C-alpha positions as CSV (number, residue, x, y, z in Angstrom):
1,M,17.7,1.9,-12.9
2,K,18.8,4.0,-9.8
3,E,16.7,7.1,-10.7
4,V,13.3,4.8,-11.9
5,V,14.1,2.7,-7.8
6,K,14.5,6.4,-6.1
7,Q,10.8,7.5,-7.3
8,F,9.6,4.2,-6.6
9,L,11.0,4.6,-3.1
10,E,9.3,8.2,-2.9
11,V,5.9,7.1,-3.9
12,L,6.1,4.1,-0.5
13,E,7.1,6.7,1.6
14,Y,5.3,9.6,0.8
15,E,2.0,8.4,-1.3
16,K,1.5,5.0,0.5
17,H,3.1,6.4,4.1
18,Y,5.2,3.2,4.4
19,S,7.2,2.7,7.6
20,S,10.7,3.8,7.0
21,Y,11.7,0.2,8.2
22,T,9.5,-1.5,5.5
23,V,11.1,1.9,3.3
24,L,14.6,0.4,4.0
25,N,14.3,-3.2,3.1
26,Y,12.5,-2.6,0.1
27,R,15.4,-0.5,-0.3
28,K,18.4,-3.2,0.4
29,D,16.2,-5.6,-2.0
30,L,16.6,-2.4,-5.1
31,E,20.2,-2.5,-5.1
32,D,20.4,-6.4,-4.6
33,F,18.5,-6.5,-7.4
34,M,20.2,-4.4,-9.0
35,N,24.1,-5.2,-8.1
36,F,22.9,-8.4,-9.7
37,M,21.5,-7.0,-13.2
38,E,24.5,-5.0,-13.6
39,Q,26.9,-7.4,-13.4
40,Q,25.2,-9.4,-16.2
41,H,25.0,-6.2,-17.9
42,C,20.9,-6.4,-18.1
43,S,19.3,-3.1,-18.7
44,L,15.9,-2.4,-17.7
45,K,13.7,-3.4,-20.7
46,E,16.0,-6.5,-20.7
47,I,14.3,-7.9,-17.1
48,D,12.2,-11.2,-18.3
49,Y,11.1,-14.0,-16.6
50,N,14.1,-16.0,-17.1
51,R,16.3,-12.8,-15.6
52,I,14.0,-13.0,-12.4
53,R,14.6,-16.5,-11.9
54,E,18.8,-16.3,-12.3
55,Y,18.2,-14.1,-9.6
56,L,16.7,-15.6,-7.3
57,N,18.9,-18.6,-7.8
58,F,21.5,-16.7,-7.2
59,L,20.0,-16.5,-3.9
60,Y,19.1,-19.4,-3.4
61,E,22.9,-20.2,-4.0
62,K,23.9,-18.1,-1.3
63,K,21.9,-19.7,1.4
64,Y,19.4,-16.8,1.9
65,A,16.4,-18.1,3.8
66,N,12.7,-18.5,2.3
67,K,11.6,-16.4,3.9
68,T,14.2,-13.0,2.9
69,I,13.9,-15.2,-0.5
70,A,10.2,-14.9,-0.3
71,R,10.4,-10.6,0.8
72,H,12.8,-10.3,-2.0
73,V,10.0,-11.4,-4.9
74,S,6.8,-8.9,-2.6
75,T,9.9,-6.8,-3.5
76,L,10.0,-7.0,-7.0
77,R,6.7,-7.5,-7.3
78,S,5.5,-4.2,-6.2
79,F,8.7,-2.6,-7.8
80,F,7.0,-3.9,-11.5
81,K,4.1,-3.2,-10.9
82,Y,4.4,0.0,-10.4
83,L,6.7,0.2,-13.5
84,K,4.0,-1.3,-15.9
85,K,1.8,1.0,-14.4
86,K,4.0,4.0,-15.2
87,G,5.3,2.5,-18.6
88,K,8.4,2.0,-17.9
89,I,8.0,-1.6,-19.4
90,T,5.4,-3.7,-21.4
91,T,5.5,-6.9,-20.0
92,N,6.1,-8.1,-16.0
93,P,8.2,-9.9,-15.8
94,M,7.1,-11.0,-12.8
95,T,3.9,-12.5,-13.4
96,L,5.0,-15.4,-13.6
97,V,6.9,-16.1,-11.0
98,S,6.0,-17.5,-6.9
99,N,6.6,-17.0,-4.1
100,P,8.3,-19.9,-2.4
101,K,6.9,-22.3,0.2
102,L,7.2,-21.1,4.2
103,E,7.1,-22.6,7.1
104,K,4.0,-21.4,9.2
105,K,5.5,-20.4,12.6
106,L,3.0,-19.0,15.0
107,P,3.8,-15.3,16.2
108,K,5.5,-15.0,19.2
109,I,3.8,-13.4,22.5
110,V,4.0,-12.4,25.8
111,S,1.9,-14.2,28.5
112,Y,-0.3,-12.3,31.1
113,S,2.0,-12.0,33.9
114,D,5.2,-11.2,32.2
115,L,3.0,-8.8,30.1
116,E,1.9,-6.4,33.4
117,T,5.7,-6.9,34.4
118,I,6.5,-4.9,31.1
119,L,3.8,-2.5,31.0
120,N,5.0,-0.9,34.8
121,A,8.9,-1.7,34.1
122,L,9.7,1.7,33.7
123,D,6.8,3.6,35.5
124,D,9.4,5.5,38.4
125,G,7.7,8.3,37.9
126,S,9.5,10.8,35.9
127,T,9.4,12.9,32.8
128,L,10.1,10.1,30.7
129,G,8.9,7.3,32.5
130,D,5.4,9.1,32.0
131,R,6.1,9.1,28.4
132,N,7.6,5.4,28.0
133,T,4.5,3.8,30.3
134,L,2.2,5.2,28.0
135,I,4.1,3.9,25.0
136,L,3.9,0.9,26.5
137,E,0.6,0.8,27.2
138,M,-0.5,2.0,23.7
139,L,0.8,-0.2,21.9
140,Y,-0.9,-3.0,23.9
141,A,-4.3,-1.3,24.8
142,T,-4.6,-0.4,20.9
143,G,-2.6,-3.4,18.6
144,V,-0.9,-0.4,16.7
145,R,1.7,-0.9,14.7
146,V,5.4,0.9,16.0
147,S,5.2,3.0,12.8
148,E,1.2,4.0,13.8
149,L,1.8,5.1,17.0
150,V,4.6,7.2,16.3
151,S,2.4,9.3,13.6
152,I,-0.6,9.7,16.4
153,K,-1.6,13.5,17.2
154,M,-3.2,14.7,19.7
155,S,-5.8,16.0,17.5
156,D,-6.4,12.1,16.4
157,I,-7.6,11.2,20.0
158,D,-11.5,11.9,21.2
159,F,-11.0,11.4,24.5
160,S,-14.5,11.2,25.3
161,N,-15.0,8.1,23.4
162,R,-11.4,6.9,24.1
163,E,-10.4,6.8,20.4
164,I,-7.7,7.6,18.6
165,R,-7.9,8.0,14.8
166,I,-4.7,5.9,13.4
167,L,-3.7,6.3,9.7
168,G,-2.0,2.7,8.0
169,K,-0.7,0.8,6.0
170,G,-1.6,2.4,2.1
171,N,-2.7,5.7,3.8
172,K,-6.3,3.8,5.3
173,E,-7.9,5.5,8.3
174,R,-9.0,3.3,11.7
175,I,-10.1,4.1,14.5
176,V,-8.8,1.6,17.5
177,L,-10.3,1.9,20.9
178,Y,-8.1,2.5,24.8
179,G,-8.8,0.9,28.1
180,S,-9.0,2.9,31.5
181,R,-5.5,1.7,32.0
182,C,-4.0,3.4,29.1
183,A,-6.8,6.8,29.8
184,S,-5.7,7.6,33.1
185,L,-1.4,7.1,32.1
186,L,-2.5,9.1,28.7
187,K,-4.5,11.5,31.3
188,R,-0.9,12.1,33.7
189,Y,0.8,12.4,30.7
190,Q,-1.3,15.5,29.1
191,K,-1.2,17.1,32.8
192,K,3.1,17.2,33.0
193,S,5.0,15.5,30.9
194,Y,3.8,16.1,27.3
195,L,3.7,19.5,28.4
196,E,7.7,19.8,29.8
197,L,8.2,17.4,26.2
198,N,6.6,19.8,24.0
199,K,8.7,22.8,23.5
200,K,8.4,23.3,19.4
201,N,4.4,23.0,20.0
202,L,4.1,20.1,18.2
203,D,0.7,18.1,17.8
204,Y,2.5,14.8,17.8
205,L,1.6,12.5,21.3
206,F,4.9,11.3,22.0
207,L,7.8,14.0,21.5
208,G,11.3,13.3,23.0
209,V,14.0,15.2,25.0
210,R,14.2,17.9,22.3
211,G,10.6,18.7,21.4
212,S,10.8,16.9,19.0
213,K,8.7,13.7,17.1
214,I,10.6,10.4,18.3
215,N,11.1,7.8,15.7
216,E,10.5,4.1,15.7
217,R,14.1,3.0,16.6
218,Q,13.6,5.0,20.3
219,V,10.5,3.2,20.7
220,R,11.9,-0.4,20.1
221,Q,14.9,0.9,22.9
222,I,12.6,1.9,25.2
223,V,10.6,-1.8,25.2
224,D,13.9,-3.2,24.8
225,D,14.9,-1.0,28.1
226,A,11.1,-2.4,29.7
227,V,11.9,-5.9,29.0
228,L,15.7,-5.4,30.9
229,K,14.1,-3.9,33.7
230,A,11.6,-6.1,34.2
231,G,14.9,-9.1,34.4
232,M,13.7,-10.8,31.7
233,K,15.8,-12.8,29.4
234,L,13.5,-12.4,26.0
235,H,13.8,-11.0,22.9
236,I,10.2,-8.9,22.6
237,S,9.5,-6.2,19.8
238,P,6.8,-4.0,19.7
239,H,5.2,-5.9,17.2
240,V,5.3,-8.7,20.0
241,L,3.0,-6.6,21.5
242,R,0.6,-6.0,18.8
243,H,0.4,-9.4,18.8
244,T,0.4,-10.1,22.5
245,F,-3.3,-7.9,21.7
246,A,-4.6,-9.8,19.1
247,T,-4.0,-13.4,20.4
248,H,-5.5,-11.7,24.0
249,M,-8.7,-10.3,22.0
250,L,-9.5,-13.8,21.2
251,N,-8.5,-15.0,23.6
252,E,-11.2,-13.5,25.9
253,G,-13.7,-13.8,22.9
254,A,-13.3,-10.7,20.6
255,D,-14.2,-12.0,16.9
256,L,-12.2,-12.3,14.5
257,R,-14.1,-9.8,12.3
258,S,-13.4,-7.1,15.1
259,V,-10.1,-8.0,16.2
260,Q,-9.3,-8.3,12.0
261,Q,-10.7,-4.3,12.1
262,L,-8.7,-2.9,14.6
263,L,-5.6,-4.2,13.6
264,G,-5.7,-2.3,9.6
265,H,-5.5,-6.3,8.0
266,E,-6.4,-5.7,4.6
267,S,-7.0,-9.3,4.7
268,L,-9.5,-12.0,7.0
269,S,-6.8,-14.5,6.4
270,T,-4.3,-12.9,8.2
271,T,-5.5,-11.9,10.9
272,T,-6.3,-15.6,11.1
273,I,-3.2,-17.2,12.2
274,Y,-4.1,-15.6,15.8
275,T,-6.9,-18.3,16.0
276,H,-3.7,-21.0,16.2
277,I,-2.2,-19.5,19.0
278,S,-5.2,-19.4,20.1
279,N,-6.7,-22.8,19.3
280,E,-3.6,-24.1,21.4
281,R,-4.3,-22.8,24.6
282,L,-7.0,-24.3,24.4
283,R,-5.5,-27.1,23.6
284,N,-3.0,-27.4,27.0
285,V,-5.6,-26.1,28.8
286,Y,-8.1,-29.0,28.1
287,L,-4.8,-31.7,28.0
288,H,-3.5,-30.4,31.7
289,T,-7.9,-30.5,32.3
290,H,-10.3,-32.9,31.2
291,P,-10.0,-36.4,33.3
292,R,-10.1,-38.6,30.3
293,A,-6.8,-36.5,28.1
């Protein structure tokens, strides 16, 4: 079973281009599942609906949150779909398994004023300061995922039209845009800091001190450093800047379909969560300004 799991994870990483963070979660989920089945002395071909239910009950008994269990279900659904496609099993035991009910939580976003402080927190004129300031600005300006950001190459950027070609989830390509502030920072970085960092003559946009492509963990640390330098007691991730991008776009009048395309969401329903945030803002404005509210 371990060999087929390894093959499945390789498909996610090299064919579907899932981020290293996502592949790691898949690996952990499948290791938990395999350990449970080994304890039950159950082989791959013996796994049926009842065995799946036993495993999910085991997770419930361990007091796993519904969101975590839902992730396990999603992992197993993808895994068994792969096994069926490859002819490793004759029946997919996940077809009758439903997701646990989840409490709908609105995505966390950053206010306009806090965002301005964070985006400028690392702009100290140094080589890494130029790079890190551009990273922060580009996360917010484009709404890209952190895995997409670190994979941007110079050849992906259309400088004259301020467009970037992004290779997203499922190997799907899309175009994102960036504004004048990002363009200014990009030009500054390109003329000086990029040349200093590009010791290996790579095409990647964001490079480390040794000249290699930076990774997702480094970007998360840069965001943490910016929040700390800004003197804010907030937990903000690169994905929060993506949420903020989408919400601010809708607040300023963008239509949902355009935001969906910029974010690279396959389904419009995924993007609609941001309308709830926008609606909540309108509600607060109404309650605080209407004389009869």
